[in-house]
C-alpha positions in Angstrom: 110.1 127.9 65.8 108.7 125.5 63.1 110.9 122.7 64.4 109.7 123.4 67.9 106.0 123.2 67.0 106.5 119.9 65.1 108.1 118.6 68.2 105.0 119.6 70.2 102.9 117.6 67.9 105.0 114.5 68.7 104.9 115.1 72.4 101.2 115.3 72.6 100.9 112.0 70.7 98.5 113.1 68.0 98.5 110.1 65.6 96.6 111.7 62.7 96.2 115.5 63.3 98.3 117.8 61.2 100.5 120.5 62.6 99.7 122.8 59.6 97.7 125.3 61.6 100.2 125.7 64.4 103.1 126.1 62.0 101.2 128.7 59.9 100.7 130.7 63.1 104.4 130.3 64.0 105.5 131.6 60.5 103.2 134.6 60.8 104.5 135.5 64.3 108.0 137.0 64.0 108.0 138.8 67.3 110.0 137.4 70.2 108.2 137.2 73.5 110.1 138.8 76.4 111.6 136.3 78.8 110.0 136.0 82.2 111.3 134.3 85.3 109.8 130.8 85.7 107.6 130.1 88.7 106.7 133.7 89.4 103.6 135.5 88.1 104.0 139.0 86.8 101.5 141.6 88.0 99.3 142.0 91.0 97.5 139.1 92.6 93.8 139.8 92.2 91.4 137.4 93.8 90.3 134.6 91.6 92.6 135.6 88.7 94.8 133.2 86.7 98.2 133.5 85.2 100.6 131.3 83.2 104.3 131.1 83.4 106.9 129.2 81.3 108.6 126.2 82.8 112.2 126.2 84.0 115.1 126.0 81.5 115.6 122.6 79.7 111.9 121.8 80.1 109.0 122.5 77.8 105.5 123.5 78.8 104.0 126.0 81.3 102.7 126.4 84.8 99.2 127.7 85.7 98.6 129.8 88.8 95.5 130.9 90.7 95.2 133.9 93.0 93.7 133.1 96.4 94.1 135.1 99.6 96.5 137.5 97.9 98.9 134.7 97.0 99.6 132.8 93.8 99.0 129.1 94.0 100.1 126.6 91.4 97.2 124.6 90.0 98.5 123.1 86.8 101.8 122.2 85.3 102.8 120.7 81.9 106.6 120.9 82.3 108.3 118.0 80.6 111.7 116.8 79.4 110.5 113.7 77.4 109.6 114.1 73.7 109.5 112.1 70.5 113.3 112.5 70.0 114.9 112.0 73.4 112.6 109.2 74.8 114.5 106.6 72.7 118.0 105.3 73.4 119.0 106.0 69.8 117.7 109.0 67.8 115.5 107.4 65.3 115.6 110.5 63.1 119.4 111.0 63.1 119.5 110.1 59.4 116.4 112.1 58.6 117.0 115.7 59.9 114.2 118.1 59.5 115.6 121.2 57.8 114.0 124.5 57.2 113.1 123.4 53.6 111.0 120.5 54.8 107.4 121.0 53.5 104.7 120.8 56.1 102.4 118.7 53.9 105.2 116.1 53.5 105.8 116.0 57.2 102.1 115.6 58.0 102.0 112.5 55.8 105.1 111.1 57.6 104.2 112.0 61.1 104.4 109.2 63.6 103.6 109.0 67.3 106.0 107.8 69.9 104.0 104.6 69.9 104.4 104.0 66.2 108.1 104.6 66.5 108.2 102.2 69.4 106.5 99.5 67.4 109.0 100.0 64.6 112.2 100.2 66.7 111.6 97.5 69.4 108.3 95.7 68.9 109.4 92.5 70.5 110.2 93.8 74.0 109.3 97.5 74.1 112.7 98.1 75.8 114.1 100.9 73.7 112.4 103.6 75.8 113.0 102.1 79.3 116.4 103.7 80.1 115.4 107.2 79.2 112.0 106.9 81.0 113.6 105.6 84.1 116.2 108.4 84.1 113.6 111.2 83.5 112.3 113.4 86.3 108.8 112.5 87.6 107.4 116.0 86.8 103.8 116.4 85.8 104.4 116.8 82.0 106.6 113.6 81.9 103.9 111.7 83.9 101.3 112.8 81.4 103.5 111.7 78.4 104.1 108.3 79.9 100.4 107.8 80.8 99.5 108.6 77.2 102.2 106.3 75.9 101.0 103.4 78.1 97.4 104.1 76.9 98.4 104.0 73.3 100.5 100.8 73.7 97.5 99.1 75.3 95.3 100.2 72.4 97.8 99.3 69.6 98.8 95.9 70.8 95.7 93.8 70.4 97.4 90.4 70.7 100.8 88.9 71.3 101.4 90.3 74.7 104.0 88.0 76.4 105.8 88.1 79.7 108.7 90.2 78.2 106.4 92.9 76.9 104.6 92.9 80.2 107.9 93.4 82.1 108.7 96.4 80.0 105.2 97.8 80.4 105.5 97.4 84.2 108.8 99.2 84.3 107.3 102.2 82.5 104.2 102.2 84.9 106.4 101.7 87.9 108.3 104.9 87.2 105.2 107.1 87.5 103.7 105.0 90.3 106.6 105.9 92.6 105.6 107.3 95.9 107.8 110.4 95.2 105.6 111.3 92.3 102.2 111.4 94.1 102.2 115.1 94.7 102.9 115.9 91.1 99.8 114.1 89.9 97.8 116.9 91.4 99.1 119.4 88.8 98.4 117.4 85.7 95.6 119.3 83.8 93.8 116.2 82.8 92.3 115.0 86.1 91.5 111.6 84.6 95.1 110.7 84.0 95.2 108.3 86.9 92.0 106.6 85.8 93.5 106.3 82.3 96.6 104.7 83.8 94.6 102.1 85.8 92.4 101.3 82.8 95.4 101.0 80.4 97.3 98.6 82.8 94.2 96.4 83.2 93.5 96.4 79.5 97.1 95.5 78.6 97.2 92.7 81.2 94.0 91.3 79.8 95.9 90.6 76.6 98.7 88.8 78.4 99.2 85.2 77.2 100.0 82.8 80.0 101.5 79.4 79.3 101.4 76.6 81.8 103.8 78.3 84.2 103.1 81.0 86.8 103.9 84.6 85.7 105.4 86.7 88.4 106.5 90.3 87.4 107.5 92.2 90.4 108.4 95.9 90.6 108.4 98.2 93.6 105.1 99.8 92.9 103.4 97.3 90.6 103.3 93.5 91.0 101.6 91.2 88.5 100.8 87.6 89.0 99.2 85.3 86.4 98.3 81.7 86.2 96.0 79.2 84.5 92.9 77.9 86.3 90.4 75.1 85.7 87.4 73.6 87.4 89.7 70.8 88.8 91.6 73.3 91.0 91.0 73.3 94.7 91.2 77.1 94.8 93.6 79.9 93.8 95.4 82.4 95.9 97.3 85.5 94.8 99.4 86.9 97.6 101.2 90.3 97.6 103.4 92.2 100.0 104.5 95.7 98.9 105.9 98.9 100.5 104.1 102.2 100.2 107.4 104.0 100.4 111.1 103.5 101.4 110.4 103.9 105.1 107.2 101.9 105.5 106.7 98.3 106.3 105.3 95.9 103.7 101.5 95.9 103.3 99.9 92.6 102.3 96.9 91.8 100.1 95.4 88.5 98.9 92.9 87.5 96.2 91.1 84.2 96.9 89.1 82.2 94.4 87.1 79.5 96.1 86.7 75.9 94.8 83.0 76.4 94.3 83.7 79.4 92.0 86.3 77.6 90.0 83.8 74.8 89.2 81.9 77.4 87.1 84.8 77.7 84.7 83.9 75.5 81.6 87.5 75.2 80.3 91.1 76.1 81.4 91.4 79.8 81.6 93.7 82.6 82.7 93.6 84.5 86.0 95.7 87.6 86.5 95.9 89.9 89.5 97.9 93.1 89.8 98.7 94.9 93.1 99.4 98.7 93.5 100.6 100.1 96.8 100.4 103.8 95.8 97.7 103.9 93.2 95.0 104.7 95.8 96.8 107.8 96.9 97.5 108.8 93.2 93.8 108.5 92.4 92.9 110.6 95.4 95.5 113.3 94.5 94.6 113.3 90.8 90.8 113.4 91.2 91.0 115.7 94.3 88.6 113.4 96.1 88.1 113.4 99.9 88.6 109.6 100.3 91.4 107.7 101.8 92.4 104.3 100.4 93.7 102.3 103.3 95.2 99.3 101.6 96.6 97.9 98.3 94.6 98.4 95.1 94.1 94.9 93.7 93.1 94.4 90.1 91.8 91.1 88.8 91.3 89.8 85.2 89.2 86.7 85.4 86.9 84.6 83.3 83.4 86.0 83.1 81.9 82.9 84.8 83.6 83.9 88.1 81.1 86.1 89.9 82.5 86.3 93.5 86.0 86.5 94.9 87.3 87.1 98.4 90.0 89.8 99.1 92.0 90.3 102.2 93.5 93.8 102.7 96.0 94.7 105.4 95.3 98.2 106.6 97.8 100.9 106.1 96.4 103.0 108.9 95.5 100.6 111.7 93.2 103.1 113.5 90.3 101.5 115.4 88.3 104.8 115.3 87.4 104.6 111.6 85.2 102.1 110.0 86.4 100.3 106.8 84.5 100.2 103.5 85.1 97.6 100.8 84.9 99.2 97.4 85.3 98.6 93.7 86.5 101.1 91.1 83.7 102.0 88.7 85.5 102.2 85.4 82.9 104.3 83.6 82.1 106.8 86.4 85.7 107.0 87.7 84.9 106.6 91.4 84.9 104.1 94.2 81.6 102.3 94.6 80.5 100.3 97.6 77.9 98.3 95.6 80.7 96.1 94.2 81.8 94.7 97.5 80.7 93.6 100.9 82.8 93.6 104.1 82.8 90.2 105.7 85.1 90.6 108.7 87.3 93.4 110.1 89.7 94.1 112.9 92.3 96.7 113.6 94.8 94.9 111.3 92.9 93.8 108.2 89.6 93.6 106.4 88.1 90.7 104.5 85.9 91.6 101.5 83.6 89.7 99.2 83.5 91.3 95.8 81.8 90.9 92.4 84.2 91.3 89.5 82.7 92.4 86.1 83.4 94.6 83.1 82.7 97.7 85.2 84.6 96.5 88.3 88.1 95.0 88.0 89.9 96.9 90.7 89.2 96.8 94.4 90.4 98.2 97.7 89.3 99.5 101.1 88.5 103.0 102.2 88.8 104.6 105.6 85.4 106.1 106.4 85.8 109.8 107.2 82.7 110.3 109.4 82.7 107.5 111.9 82.8 108.6 115.5 83.8 106.1 118.2 84.3 108.5 121.1 84.9 107.0 124.6 82.6 109.8 125.8 79.7 108.6 123.7 80.2 105.0 124.8 80.3 106.1 128.5 77.1 108.2 128.1 75.3 105.4 126.2 75.9 102.7 128.8 75.5 104.9 131.8 72.2 106.2 130.4 71.0 102.7 129.5 71.7 101.5 133.0 69.8 104.4 134.6 67.0 104.0 132.1 66.6 100.3 132.8 66.3 100.9 136.6 64.0 103.9 136.0 61.7 101.8 133.7 61.5 99.0 136.3 60.6 101.5 139.0 58.0 103.1 136.6 56.3 99.7 135.9 56.3 98.9 139.7 54.6 102.3 140.5 52.0 101.7 137.7 51.3 98.2 139.1 51.0 99.7 142.6 48.5 102.4 141.8 46.8 100.8 138.7 43.4 100.4 140.3 43.3 104.0 141.5 44.4 105.8 138.4 42.4 103.8 135.8 38.9 104.4 137.0 37.8 106.4 133.8 38.1 105.1 130.3 40.4 107.9 129.2 42.8 107.4 132.1 42.7 103.6 131.5 43.8 103.9 127.9 46.4 106.5 128.7 48.0 104.3 131.3 47.9 101.3 128.9 50.0 103.3 126.5 52.4 104.4 129.3 52.9 100.9 130.6 53.5 99.4 127.1 55.9 102.2 126.2 57.9 101.5 129.4 57.8 97.8 128.9 58.9 97.8 125.3 61.6 100.3 125.9 62.9 98.2 128.8 63.1 95.1 126.6 64.7 97.1 123.7 67.4 98.4 126.1 68.1 95.0 127.4 68.4 93.5 124.0 70.6 96.4 122.9 73.1 95.6 125.6 73.0 91.9 124.7 73.7 92.7 121.0 76.6 95.0 122.0 78.3 92.2 123.9 78.2 89.9 120.9 81.6 90.3 119.1 79.9 90.4 115.7 78.1 88.5 113.0 81.2 86.5 111.9 81.6 84.6 115.1 78.1 84.7 116.5 75.9 84.9 113.4 72.8 83.2 114.7 72.9 85.0 118.0 73.5 88.3 116.2 70.5 87.7 113.9 68.3 87.0 117.0 69.6 90.0 118.9 69.2 92.4 115.9 65.6 91.1 115.3 64.5 91.8 118.9 66.3 95.2 119.1 64.6 96.1 115.8 61.2 94.8 117.0 61.1 96.3 120.5 62.4 99.7 119.4 59.8 99.9 116.7 57.2 98.9 119.3 58.3 101.8 121.4 57.7 104.2 118.5 54.4 102.6 117.6 53.1 102.8 121.1 54.2 106.4 121.2 52.2 106.8 118.0 49.2 105.2 119.6 49.4 107.6 122.5 49.6 110.5 120.1 46.6 109.2 118.2 44.7 109.0 121.5 45.6 112.7 122.2 44.4 113.7 118.7 41.3 111.6 119.2 40.5 113.3 122.4 41.1 116.7 120.8 39.2 116.2 117.6 36.5 113.6 118.3 34.1 112.8 121.2 35.9 110.1 123.1 33.2 107.8 124.3 31.7 107.1 120.8 33.9 104.1 120.3 33.7 101.1 122.7 36.6 100.6 125.1 37.3 97.1 123.8 37.7 98.3 120.2 40.1 101.0 121.2 42.2 98.6 123.3 42.3 96.2 120.4 43.3 99.0 118.0 46.1 100.1 120.4 47.6 96.7 120.6 47.4 96.2 116.9 49.3 99.4 116.3 51.7 98.9 119.2 52.7 95.3 118.5 51.2 94.2 115.1 52.8 96.8 112.8 56.3 96.4 114.3 56.2 92.6 114.2 55.2 92.7 110.5 58.0 95.1 109.6 60.6 93.2 111.6 59.6 89.8 110.1 59.5 91.1 106.5 62.9 92.7 107.0 64.7 89.6 108.2 62.9 87.4 105.7 63.8 89.6 102.7 67.5 90.3 103.6 68.9 87.4 105.7 68.8 84.8 102.8 71.2 87.0 100.9 73.3 87.6 104.0 72.3 91.3 103.9 70.5 91.5 107.2 73.4 92.4 109.5 76.2 94.9 109.4 79.6 93.2 109.1 81.1 95.0 112.2 78.1 94.9 114.6 74.8 93.3 115.4 72.5 95.8 113.8 70.6 96.3 110.5 72.8 96.5 107.4 73.1 99.7 105.4 75.8 99.4 102.8 74.5 96.3 101.0 70.7 96.1 101.4 69.7 99.3 103.2 67.8 97.2 105.7 68.3 100.0 108.2 65.5 102.0 106.4 63.0 99.5 107.9 63.7 101.2 111.2 64.6 104.8 110.1 61.5 105.5 107.9 58.8 104.3 110.4 60.6 106.0 113.3 61.0 109.4 111.5 57.5 109.2 110.2 56.1 108.7 113.7 58.3 111.5 115.1 56.7 113.9 112.4 53.1 112.8 113.4 54.0 113.3 117.1 55.4 116.7 116.4 52.1 117.7 114.8 50.3 116.3 117.8 52.4 118.4 120.2 51.7 121.5 118.0 48.0 120.9 118.2 48.1 120.6 122.0 50.1 123.9 122.2 47.6 125.6 119.9 44.6 124.4 121.9 46.2 125.4 125.2 47.0 128.8 123.8 43.5 129.6 122.7 42.4 129.7 126.3 44.7 132.7 126.9 43.1 134.9 124.3 41.7 138.1 126.0 43.1 136.9 129.4 44.9 138.8 132.1 48.7 138.8 132.3 48.6 136.4 135.3 46.5 133.9 133.3 48.9 134.2 130.3 51.8 133.4 132.5 50.0 130.4 133.9 49.2 129.3 130.3 52.9 129.5 129.3 53.8 127.4 132.3 51.1 124.9 131.3 52.3 124.8 127.7 55.9 124.2 128.9 54.8 121.5 131.2 52.9 119.8 128.4 55.9 120.0 126.1 58.2 118.6 128.9 55.8 115.7 129.5 55.0 114.9 125.8 58.6 115.1 124.4 59.9 111.9 126.0 56.6 110.1 125.9 56.2 110.7 122.2 59.9 110.1 121.3 60.6 113.6 120.0 64.2 113.5 121.2 64.9 111.1 118.3 64.4 114.0 115.9 68.0 114.9 116.8 69.0 111.8 114.8 68.4 113.9 111.7 71.1 116.3 112.8 73.6 113.4 113.3 73.0 112.4 109.7 73.4 115.9 108.3 76.6 116.6 110.3 78.0 113.2 111.2 81.4 114.5 112.3 80.1 116.9 115.0 80.8 115.4 118.4 78.6 117.8 120.2 75.5 116.8 118.3 76.2 113.1 118.9 76.6 113.8 122.6 73.2 115.6 122.8 71.6 112.8 120.9 73.1 110.1 123.1 72.1 112.0 126.4 68.5 112.6 125.3 67.9 109.0 124.1 70.0 106.9 126.4 68.3 108.5 129.4 64.8 108.2 127.8 63.7 105.7 130.4 64.6 108.1 133.2 62.7 110.9 131.5 59.6 108.7 131.2 59.8 107.9 134.9 60.0 111.6 135.8 57.7 113.3 133.3 55.2 110.4 132.8 54.9 109.0 136.3 56.4 111.1 139.1 55.1 114.5 137.9 51.6 113.1 137.3 49.5 114.5 140.2 47.0 111.6 140.2 49.8 109.1 140.5 51.4 111.1 143.4 48.0 111.3 145.1 47.4 107.6 144.7 50.9 106.8 146.0 50.3 109.1 149.0 47.0 107.3 149.6 48.6 103.9 149.4 51.4 105.0 151.8 48.8 106.5 154.2 46.7 103.4 154.1 49.7 101.2 154.6 50.7 103.2 157.7 47.1 103.0 159.0 47.0 99.3 158.5 50.4 99.0 160.1 49.2 101.0 163.2 46.1 98.9 163.5 48.1 95.7 163.3 50.5 97.0 166.0 47.6 98.0 168.3 45.9 94.7 167.8 49.1 92.8 168.7 49.6 95.1 171.7 46.0 94.6 172.9 46.3 90.8 172.5 49.5 90.7 174.5 48.0 92.8 177.3 45.0 90.6 177.9 45.1 88.7 181.3 45.6 85.0 181.1 43.2 82.8 183.0 44.8 80.4 185.5 43.8 76.8 186.0 40.5 76.3 187.7 
């Protein structure tokens, strides 16, 4: 038992801690534990309970289980075959057996970690553990031992890392990066093991000394390239092609350093890049994160003067339904971070990223976004609705022009129709520019056109909202204040200032603040950027604020309408309910309340039903304005009827006059 506990101390790689306490406990405990079958928990499975079982024969450690839905599920495993004695090709301690008479205090002074033994036995090439590591099973305990060994080596070796040591280091890492080991990373108790591995490899590679020649160390699941760079170079390119597993095709990745960046290097320096085809999946399995890495993980070790690099990732899953995110691995917070990178170009095959390497960010990849919906149903609804809306808005403006003189005789009606006409006109222009922007292929090929289209879409949609706000303020003004106290010219000037002035100011400031840094546009579409500069907030915040104000306005209208029904008969109450419903139906599209469903799409971005409702309500907004704002207005219908009647009357008169003229007798020649 004493020998076994000393062995545990070696395996867990404790460089200075004594095994005194563990051995004292072992000496006191003389009772033998009853043997239990491995992999099966004794006793009844009670919900949320835990149990621990020993590992199979010829392995050390244990397995932890958790009871869920009346079944035991394995959650941790430390089973291992590697230890301080069998990891080396030759038993280092064969001449120094530990007998029962060995004093614990003497052993504590002599204790050495696997790393210390490695540095003594094969310090030049680290090769004395390679054979046994490569032959060991990739079970969770062995993976944890190798991760800790790689970490210790990267810590102990401060200098003198040459190509031979790097080759041995890569062989050890390659064994546990194998695609067949991915599922076993899930059961390692230390969830940060994969992060420790990535950090250790990058740290060890940083100490690699590169002579004049290119270093190319290629294994199946880790590939290291290193070279020297200087300001005289025209550019550097690291290219990789690696398989995810035995059956997949090779996935490519490239690291590009531009000539302009290389000019920042004051003296010849080293540049190293490392590619991992499986590390993304291992990080996901180990950390239990709901993200999907969709390309190689590329690490770079560069001079601090280099601030920007380009990376080209071939996609593992070439689905066009999911958007790609360029990310960097945040070494302190152990997570993927979008702030480190910006996507430049994307298609179904690959993504081009611009990234900023630093002490925090040395590893980069692409993620497959989990909540992007590109449903054909949504596209069909959007374009069908926009087409109907554009026709409806043109008809709405034509009707307003036809009856304008008859429906704007009072000051209140004049201001109300000014708002309706400008809401229809700005929404018409916004829809047209939206279609123009959608037909542009993206900011990469049509950058200037994309900027112009995005600016006008932003401006006109904001104008729609601000004219809706102006109409809501008019309603509030009519409810709360005597209307004729302010001159008509002042009110008209205020309406146009709100309707066009505020949106123009917001749109101009947004493009001026973000476009110089190339952060105005989204990489994949002609619309406001979100990932890099959050320019989209310049639309979302004003729009949602206006929706809230307009909701308050509708509430006040309902309250005022309801007051008239107090102490009224049942018939009057029914009429009031009908009147309230009519007010809501008219005011909802006119005040843009349908856009409130946009909040639901943010909360549950993967729900297709919510997206369909949002698309229907807003794509057909022009049609709703025609119906509820124009056709259902009794004064407009009366004016149209009057115009039609007068047109018929004029037509009849003209017909009668022409008939009378044709029936007059002609005078003959005298």
